[in-house]
TORDREN-480675 format. One record per residue (C-alpha): residue in one letter; x, y, z. Coordinates in steps of 0.1 Angstrom, whole numbers, plus 2048, in hexadecimal, padded with zeros to 3 digits. Example, Ala and Ser with C-alpha at 12.3 -4.5 7.8 and 13.67 -1.06 7.14 Angstrom:
2
{rec "A", {87B, 7D3, 84E}}
{rec "S", {889, 7F5, 847}}
//
This chain:
417
{rec "X", {401, 95E, D3B}}
{rec "X", {41F, 972, D2E}}
{rec "X", {42F, 972, D50}}
{rec "X", {429, 94D, D54}}
{rec "X", {437, 946, D32}}
{rec "X", {456, 95B, D3A}}
{rec "X", {45B, 947, D5A}}
{rec "X", {458, 926, D47}}
{rec "X", {471, 931, D2D}}
{rec "X", {48A, 93D, D48}}
{rec "X", {486, 91C, D5A}}
{rec "X", {48C, 908, D39}}
{rec "X", {4AB, 91D, D33}}
{rec "X", {4B7, 916, D56}}
{rec "X", {4B2, 8F0, D52}}
{rec "X", {4C4, 8F1, D30}}
{rec "X", {4E2, 903, D40}}
{rec "X", {4E3, 8EA, D5C}}
{rec "X", {4E3, 8CC, D44}}
{rec "X", {4FE, 8DE, D31}}
{rec "X", {516, 8D8, D4D}}
{rec "X", {514, 8F9, D60}}
{rec "X", {516, 8FB, D86}}
{rec "X", {509, 91E, D8C}}
{rec "X", {505, 922, DB2}}
{rec "X", {50D, 913, DD4}}
{rec "X", {503, 8EE, DD3}}
{rec "X", {4FC, 8EE, DAE}}
{rec "X", {4E0, 8F5, D95}}
{rec "X", {4C3, 8F0, DAD}}
{rec "X", {4D7, 8FA, DCC}}
{rec "X", {4D2, 8D7, DDB}}
{rec "X", {4F3, 8C5, DD7}}
{rec "X", {4E8, 8AF, DB9}}
{rec "X", {4FF, 8AA, D9B}}
{rec "X", {4F0, 89F, D79}}
{rec "X", {50B, 885, D74}}
{rec "X", {50D, 861, D7D}}
{rec "X", {531, 85C, D71}}
{rec "X", {546, 86F, D8B}}
{rec "X", {565, 85D, D96}}
{rec "X", {562, 846, DB4}}
{rec "X", {585, 84C, DC1}}
{rec "X", {5A4, 861, DB9}}
{rec "X", {5C7, 86B, DC6}}
{rec "X", {5E3, 882, DBC}}
{rec "X", {5EC, 86A, DA0}}
{rec "X", {5C9, 85D, D97}}
{rec "X", {5AC, 86D, D87}}
{rec "X", {5B8, 891, D8B}}
{rec "X", {5B6, 8A3, D6A}}
{rec "X", {5C6, 8C3, D78}}
{rec "X", {5CD, 8D6, D98}}
{rec "X", {5D1, 8FB, D9A}}
{rec "X", {5DD, 911, DB7}}
{rec "X", {5C4, 92C, DC1}}
{rec "X", {5D2, 94D, DCC}}
{rec "X", {5C9, 958, DEF}}
{rec "X", {5B0, 947, E06}}
{rec "X", {58B, 941, E03}}
{rec "X", {571, 926, E0B}}
{rec "X", {55A, 931, DEF}}
{rec "X", {54F, 913, DDB}}
{rec "X", {556, 913, DB5}}
{rec "X", {53B, 91B, D9C}}
{rec "X", {53D, 911, D77}}
{rec "X", {52F, 920, D58}}
{rec "X", {53C, 913, D36}}
{rec "X", {562, 910, D38}}
{rec "X", {567, 927, D56}}
{rec "X", {568, 91F, D7B}}
{rec "X", {563, 93D, D93}}
{rec "X", {569, 940, DB8}}
{rec "X", {570, 95B, DD2}}
{rec "X", {591, 95F, DE4}}
{rec "X", {5A2, 978, DFA}}
{rec "X", {5C6, 984, DFF}}
{rec "X", {5D7, 99A, E19}}
{rec "X", {5C4, 98A, E36}}
{rec "X", {5A3, 996, E27}}
{rec "X", {5AF, 9B8, E1A}}
{rec "X", {5AA, 9AF, DF6}}
{rec "X", {589, 99D, DED}}
{rec "X", {58C, 98D, DCB}}
{rec "X", {57C, 97A, DAF}}
{rec "X", {590, 95D, D9F}}
{rec "X", {588, 949, D80}}
{rec "X", {59A, 92B, D71}}
{rec "X", {595, 918, D50}}
{rec "X", {580, 8F9, D57}}
{rec "X", {594, 8E4, D3D}}
{rec "X", {5B7, 8EC, D48}}
{rec "X", {5B6, 8FE, D6A}}
{rec "X", {5C8, 91C, D5B}}
{rec "X", {5C2, 93C, D6E}}
{rec "X", {5AB, 953, D59}}
{rec "X", {5A2, 970, D70}}
{rec "X", {5AD, 97D, D92}}
{rec "X", {59A, 99D, D99}}
{rec "X", {598, 9B2, DB9}}
{rec "X", {574, 9BB, DC1}}
{rec "X", {579, 9CC, DE3}}
{rec "X", {597, 9DA, DF6}}
{rec "X", {591, 9DA, E1B}}
{rec "X", {5A7, 9F1, E31}}
{rec "X", {59F, 9DF, E52}}
{rec "X", {590, 9BC, E4C}}
{rec "X", {57D, 9AE, E6A}}
{rec "X", {589, 98F, E7B}}
{rec "X", {57C, 96D, E6F}}
{rec "X", {575, 94C, E80}}
{rec "X", {591, 932, E7D}}
{rec "X", {57A, 91C, E68}}
{rec "X", {570, 938, E51}}
{rec "X", {580, 94F, E37}}
{rec "X", {57B, 972, E2A}}
{rec "X", {56E, 963, E09}}
{rec "X", {556, 947, E13}}
{rec "X", {536, 951, E00}}
{rec "X", {533, 93E, DDF}}
{rec "X", {52C, 954, DC0}}
{rec "X", {50F, 94E, DA8}}
{rec "X", {513, 94E, D83}}
{rec "X", {4FE, 950, D63}}
{rec "X", {506, 956, D3F}}
{rec "X", {51D, 974, D3D}}
{rec "X", {51C, 97E, D61}}
{rec "X", {529, 972, D83}}
{rec "X", {51E, 981, DA4}}
{rec "X", {532, 982, DC5}}
{rec "X", {528, 98A, DE8}}
{rec "X", {540, 991, E05}}
{rec "X", {526, 998, E20}}
{rec "X", {52B, 9BA, E31}}
{rec "X", {545, 9C5, E18}}
{rec "X", {52D, 9C3, DFA}}
{rec "X", {522, 9B2, DDA}}
{rec "X", {52F, 9B5, DB7}}
{rec "X", {529, 9A9, D94}}
{rec "X", {542, 9A1, D79}}
{rec "X", {541, 99A, D54}}
{rec "X", {54B, 975, D54}}
{rec "X", {55C, 977, D33}}
{rec "X", {572, 995, D39}}
{rec "X", {574, 997, D5F}}
{rec "X", {569, 9BB, D5D}}
{rec "X", {556, 9C8, D7C}}
{rec "X", {533, 9D2, D71}}
{rec "X", {527, 9DF, D93}}
{rec "X", {52E, 9E0, DB8}}
{rec "X", {516, 9E5, DD6}}
{rec "X", {526, 9ED, DF8}}
{rec "X", {506, 9F9, E08}}
{rec "X", {4FE, 9D8, E1A}}
{rec "X", {504, 9E2, E3F}}
{rec "X", {508, 9C5, E58}}
{rec "X", {524, 9B4, E6A}}
{rec "X", {52F, 990, E6D}}
{rec "X", {536, 98E, E92}}
{rec "X", {55C, 98A, E8D}}
{rec "X", {555, 969, E7A}}
{rec "X", {557, 974, E56}}
{rec "X", {53C, 971, E3A}}
{rec "X", {52A, 951, E31}}
{rec "X", {50A, 956, E1E}}
{rec "X", {50B, 950, DF8}}
{rec "X", {4F6, 965, DDF}}
{rec "X", {4D8, 957, DCD}}
{rec "X", {4CD, 961, DAA}}
{rec "X", {4A8, 960, DA2}}
{rec "X", {49C, 971, D82}}
{rec "X", {4A8, 994, D83}}
{rec "X", {4AF, 994, DA8}}
{rec "X", {4CF, 98D, DBB}}
{rec "X", {4C4, 981, DDE}}
{rec "X", {4DB, 988, DFC}}
{rec "X", {4DA, 97E, E20}}
{rec "X", {4E8, 998, E38}}
{rec "X", {4E5, 98B, E5C}}
{rec "X", {4FD, 99E, E73}}
{rec "X", {4FE, 9A1, E98}}
{rec "X", {4E8, 9C0, E97}}
{rec "X", {4DB, 9C6, E74}}
{rec "X", {4CA, 9A8, E65}}
{rec "X", {4B7, 9A8, E45}}
{rec "X", {4B2, 997, E23}}
{rec "X", {4B5, 9AD, E04}}
{rec "X", {4B1, 9AA, DDE}}
{rec "X", {4C6, 9BE, DC5}}
{rec "X", {4BF, 9C4, DA1}}
{rec "X", {4D8, 9AC, D91}}
{rec "X", {4DE, 9C4, D74}}
{rec "X", {4E8, 9E3, D89}}
{rec "X", {4EE, 9D7, DAC}}
{rec "X", {4D4, 9EF, DB9}}
{rec "X", {4BC, 9E5, DD5}}
{rec "X", {499, 9D8, DCC}}
{rec "X", {48D, 9CF, DEF}}
{rec "X", {49B, 9CA, E12}}
{rec "X", {489, 9B7, E2D}}
{rec "X", {495, 9B8, E52}}
{rec "X", {493, 997, E66}}
{rec "X", {471, 996, E77}}
{rec "X", {47C, 98A, E99}}
{rec "X", {491, 9A7, EA2}}
{rec "X", {47C, 9AF, EC1}}
{rec "X", {480, 98B, ECE}}
{rec "X", {4A6, 98D, ECB}}
{rec "X", {4A9, 9AE, EDE}}
{rec "X", {4C1, 9AA, EFA}}
{rec "X", {4D2, 98B, EEC}}
{rec "X", {4F8, 98C, EE6}}
{rec "X", {500, 996, EC2}}
{rec "X", {50F, 974, EBA}}
{rec "X", {4ED, 965, EC0}}
{rec "X", {4DD, 97B, EA5}}
{rec "X", {4F3, 974, E87}}
{rec "X", {4F0, 95A, E6B}}
{rec "X", {503, 94F, E4C}}
{rec "X", {4E8, 93E, E39}}
{rec "X", {4E3, 93A, E13}}
{rec "X", {4BE, 93B, E0A}}
{rec "X", {4AA, 925, DF2}}
{rec "X", {48F, 92F, DD9}}
{rec "X", {472, 916, DD6}}
{rec "X", {451, 914, DC5}}
{rec "X", {433, 913, DDC}}
{rec "X", {411, 912, DCB}}
{rec "X", {410, 92E, DB2}}
{rec "X", {42D, 943, DBF}}
{rec "X", {452, 941, DC8}}
{rec "X", {45E, 943, DEC}}
{rec "X", {480, 94C, DF9}}
{rec "X", {488, 934, E15}}
{rec "X", {4A0, 946, E2C}}
{rec "X", {4AE, 93E, E4F}}
{rec "X", {4B9, 958, E68}}
{rec "X", {4C1, 956, E8D}}
{rec "X", {4A4, 943, E9E}}
{rec "X", {48C, 947, E80}}
{rec "X", {485, 935, E5F}}
{rec "X", {471, 94B, E47}}
{rec "X", {45F, 948, E25}}
{rec "X", {460, 969, E12}}
{rec "X", {451, 975, DF1}}
{rec "X", {46E, 976, DD9}}
{rec "X", {462, 994, DC5}}
{rec "X", {459, 9AB, DE3}}
{rec "X", {46C, 99D, E01}}
{rec "X", {44C, 99B, E15}}
{rec "X", {44E, 981, E30}}
{rec "X", {432, 968, E2A}}
{rec "X", {437, 950, E48}}
{rec "X", {450, 947, E62}}
{rec "X", {45A, 92B, E7A}}
{rec "X", {46E, 931, E9A}}
{rec "X", {48C, 91A, E9C}}
{rec "X", {4A6, 914, EB8}}
{rec "X", {4C7, 920, EA8}}
{rec "X", {4DD, 93C, E9B}}
{rec "X", {4FC, 93F, E85}}
{rec "X", {4E9, 92B, E6C}}
{rec "X", {4FE, 91E, E4F}}
{rec "X", {4EF, 900, E3C}}
{rec "X", {4DA, 906, E1D}}
{rec "X", {4B7, 8F6, E1F}}
{rec "X", {4AB, 8DC, E05}}
{rec "X", {487, 8D7, DF9}}
{rec "X", {473, 8B8, DEF}}
{rec "X", {455, 8A3, DF8}}
{rec "X", {443, 8C3, E00}}
{rec "X", {45C, 8CA, E1D}}
{rec "X", {478, 8E2, E23}}
{rec "X", {495, 8D2, E36}}
{rec "X", {4A8, 8EA, E4B}}
{rec "X", {4C4, 8E8, E65}}
{rec "X", {4BD, 900, E82}}
{rec "X", {4E0, 90D, E88}}
{rec "X", {4F8, 90F, EA6}}
{rec "X", {4F0, 90B, ECB}}
{rec "X", {4DB, 8EB, ECA}}
{rec "X", {4DC, 8E0, EA6}}
{rec "X", {4BD, 8CF, E9A}}
{rec "X", {4B0, 8C5, E78}}
{rec "X", {48C, 8CD, E6F}}
{rec "X", {474, 8C5, E52}}
{rec "X", {45A, 8E0, E4D}}
{rec "X", {43D, 8E6, E35}}
{rec "X", {441, 907, E23}}
{rec "X", {424, 91F, E1D}}
{rec "X", {40A, 92C, E35}}
{rec "X", {407, 94F, E44}}
{rec "X", {418, 95E, E62}}
{rec "X", {425, 949, E7F}}
{rec "X", {422, 924, E74}}
{rec "X", {439, 916, E8E}}
{rec "X", {41E, 901, E9E}}
{rec "X", {40E, 8F4, E7E}}
{rec "X", {429, 8EF, E63}}
{rec "X", {445, 8DB, E73}}
{rec "X", {443, 8B8, E66}}
{rec "X", {45E, 8A8, E7B}}
{rec "X", {47F, 8B0, E8E}}
{rec "X", {49F, 89E, E94}}
{rec "X", {4B5, 8A9, EB1}}
{rec "X", {4D4, 892, EAD}}
{rec "X", {4F3, 898, E97}}
{rec "X", {4E4, 8B6, E85}}
{rec "X", {4FD, 8CA, E6F}}
{rec "X", {509, 8ED, E77}}
{rec "X", {51C, 8F2, E56}}
{rec "X", {515, 8D7, E3C}}
{rec "X", {4F4, 8DA, E2A}}
{rec "X", {4DB, 8BD, E28}}
{rec "X", {4D7, 8A7, E0A}}
{rec "X", {4B6, 898, DFD}}
{rec "X", {4B9, 879, DE6}}
{rec "X", {498, 868, DDD}}
{rec "X", {485, 85D, DFC}}
{rec "X", {4A2, 864, E14}}
{rec "X", {4B1, 884, E22}}
{rec "X", {4D5, 884, E2E}}
{rec "X", {4E6, 89B, E47}}
{rec "X", {50C, 89C, E4F}}
{rec "X", {516, 8A9, E71}}
{rec "X", {535, 8BF, E74}}
{rec "X", {547, 8A2, E86}}
{rec "X", {540, 889, E6A}}
{rec "X", {520, 876, E73}}
{rec "X", {50B, 86F, E55}}
{rec "X", {4E6, 869, E5D}}
{rec "X", {4CD, 85C, E44}}
{rec "X", {4A8, 861, E4A}}
{rec "X", {487, 85B, E39}}
{rec "X", {47F, 87D, E2A}}
{rec "X", {45A, 87C, E31}}
{rec "X", {459, 86E, E54}}
{rec "X", {47C, 876, E62}}
{rec "X", {481, 851, E6C}}
{rec "X", {4A7, 84B, E6F}}
{rec "X", {4B4, 82F, E59}}
{rec "X", {4D8, 833, E65}}
{rec "X", {4F0, 84B, E77}}
{rec "X", {514, 841, E71}}
{rec "X", {536, 851, E75}}
{rec "X", {548, 859, E54}}
{rec "X", {565, 869, E66}}
{rec "X", {575, 88B, E63}}
{rec "X", {569, 8AF, E69}}
{rec "X", {552, 8BF, E4E}}
{rec "X", {54A, 8E1, E41}}
{rec "X", {543, 8D8, E1D}}
{rec "X", {520, 8CC, E13}}
{rec "X", {518, 8AA, E05}}
{rec "X", {515, 8A3, DE0}}
{rec "X", {4FD, 88A, DCF}}
{rec "X", {505, 87A, DAE}}
{rec "X", {4F2, 85B, DA2}}
{rec "X", {4F1, 842, DBE}}
{rec "X", {50F, 852, DD0}}
{rec "X", {514, 86C, DEA}}
{rec "X", {535, 87F, DEC}}
{rec "X", {542, 88D, E0C}}
{rec "X", {561, 8A4, E0F}}
{rec "X", {571, 8AA, E31}}
{rec "X", {587, 8C6, E3F}}
{rec "X", {5A7, 8B0, E3F}}
{rec "X", {5A5, 8A7, E19}}
{rec "X", {594, 885, E1A}}
{rec "X", {576, 87E, E03}}
{rec "X", {55E, 862, E0C}}
{rec "X", {546, 854, DF3}}
{rec "X", {527, 844, E03}}
{rec "X", {50B, 830, DF2}}
{rec "X", {4EA, 841, DF1}}
{rec "X", {4CF, 82D, E02}}
{rec "X", {4C3, 821, E24}}
{rec "X", {4E2, 80C, E2C}}
{rec "X", {503, 81D, E35}}
{rec "X", {51F, 812, E1D}}
{rec "X", {540, 824, E16}}
{rec "X", {54A, 81E, DF2}}
{rec "X", {56B, 82F, DF1}}
{rec "X", {582, 848, E03}}
{rec "X", {59B, 85F, DF2}}
{rec "X", {5B5, 877, E00}}
{rec "X", {5BF, 896, DED}}
{rec "X", {5C8, 8BA, DF4}}
{rec "X", {5CB, 8CD, E15}}
{rec "X", {5A7, 8CC, E21}}
{rec "X", {585, 8D5, E12}}
{rec "X", {571, 8F2, E20}}
{rec "X", {55F, 8F9, E00}}
{rec "X", {543, 8E4, DF1}}
{rec "X", {54A, 8D2, DD0}}
{rec "X", {53D, 8DB, DAD}}
{rec "X", {537, 8C4, D90}}
{rec "X", {53C, 8CA, D6B}}
{rec "X", {535, 8AE, D52}}
{rec "X", {543, 88F, D63}}
{rec "X", {55D, 8A1, D77}}
{rec "X", {55F, 8AE, D9B}}
{rec "X", {56C, 8D1, D9F}}
{rec "X", {579, 8D2, DC3}}
{rec "X", {589, 8EE, DD6}}
{rec "X", {5A1, 8E7, DF3}}
{rec "X", {5AF, 901, E0A}}
{rec "X", {5C9, 90B, DF0}}
{rec "X", {5C2, 8FA, DCF}}
{rec "X", {5A7, 8F1, DB6}}
{rec "X", {5A4, 8CE, DA7}}
{rec "X", {592, 8BF, D89}}
{rec "X", {58C, 89A, D92}}
{rec "X", {57F, 883, D77}}
{rec "X", {585, 860, D6A}}
{rec "X", {5A5, 85F, D56}}
{rec "X", {5A7, 844, D3A}}
//
């Protein structure tokens, strides 16, 4: 009863922080791309509805996270030699902190669509946590910018593509995905010290023996869900979707999938986990979590093999689930049956994940255009806006404002009266 009570208190505190305007992790308070605001601006330009813009030092595709009046993100300078944490004031855009976390003498190459600082940090009251893949994880005091701990014992490589998986905070655990071309595992660190609590290798290592290294890696951000009386970590590696016990790292069940270099973060609802299977032959699957061992033949509810995303994460809004392909095709499906309501071209190339706010869906492309689409079974573009030099990062929301990172700048976009 005491443990249950503590869980409920923690959950209540989390909800309170979310309602207070915080955006603590990749894709928001629940990690699903939903904003608790129905008054975001419909359109904007350089001279309309931009409260401020601020240049961000270096380069990084890390999405912004917000706690109180601070916006944090990762960046890199010196072509990846200096991996850094940056914070700006949410009210003014003024630079607050610019802290080097790791200095790399020989940074590995990166893919042309990636950066050395793509993983999004995760933040809570007083602390912000960063992950740079093979180079390590670190924790800062979010008030002072002081480094509290570093962990560089996370061996794996990125296959000359750079890091991509964002950290997840659950209770006292910082959950990290380390899927390299040879070493592939999920690990939990004690958030207070950075010391390891558990480390679980991917369970399909034998099946991947002999495959090229590039077909073994992944860049996935996991999701914690409640299944029955326990929490499960939903995590995707090359050719395998797994449900793990959050506290111990024990793999509870798995489903074999047809893909690698997995990027999109799953979403959960209607008793189903919605997951994009990765590169090679991208598909979109709805699966039932739970069970024991190999549930590939019993727990797949439906599949969709057309226009599946390789980078943008899916979005679940009410009875519909939406996927945005990298080449700009938005598909709306019935979330339970998988029936397609529409599949229409928005235009542009996409890396950023969709955002839902009220009855609108916001889409930010790599060229700097944002399209706002009506949520629902009919495709309707409500507005298009051009700003900045291209969006690789996913947006954040604070109060009734969008916090959007372009390739070089950060913007606060809200209705100006």
